[in-house]
N, C-alpha and C positions, 0 to 999 in steps of 0.2 A: 193429790192423787189420795185414791183411797186404800186402805188396808185390803191387800189381796185374798185374806181368809174371810172377808165379808162381801165380795165381790164375785158378781156374775154377769157372763156374757149373755145378751139377748138381743132379740129382735121383734119390734113394736111396730105394728101397721096404725096408722091413724085414720079418722074418719076420713079425712080427704083422700085418702089412698096413701099419702107418704110413709115409705119404709125407712125405719130407723134403726140402726145397728149400733151397740156401742155396751159398755158396763153400768149396772146398779147396783149400791150399796143395797144389801139385802138385811144390811143389820146384825142381829141373833138368829134369824131365819138360816136353814139349809136350802129350802126351794124357794124358786122364785113365786109359785103359787101362794104360797103360805104368807109372804111377805105383801102380795098384792092384793090378798083376801083378808089382813090383819087390820086392825083399827089403828095401829101405828103408822101405816104407811100415809104418808103425806101426800095432799090434795096435789101437790104437782110433782112429778117425777124428775130427778136431775139425773142424765145419762151423760155419762163420761165417755172420752175416746169415741165420740160419735160419728156415723159417717150415716147419712142419707141422700138419694136421689139428687144428684147436681152440687152435691154440697159434702164438705168432711170437714167438721168443726171438733175443738175439744171439748164443747159440754153442749148438750142441746137439753132445755126443760120444758117437759111435756104437762100439759092439762089431764089428767086421767080420764076427765070426761069424754076426750078425744081419742080413746085408744080403744081399737076395734078388736085386737087381738095383741097376745105377747106370748112368746115362746122363747126357752132357754135357746141358745145358740150353744152347739157342739163342737 
């Protein structure tokens, strides 16, 4: 599990239309957008407590090149 102080809930839409909801460790950043636009962001995002259409997995690993949009979940 990741430290709650570095975790943000998000919703991600992938190029194939799949929607993924879960939590992402944004490290030292306060906002999801700051982390995603940083040079420190990995090529693959590890989404914890993930849920997506037709599946509920604990962890989903997403290639950043397939992200159409991402938004913090309220």
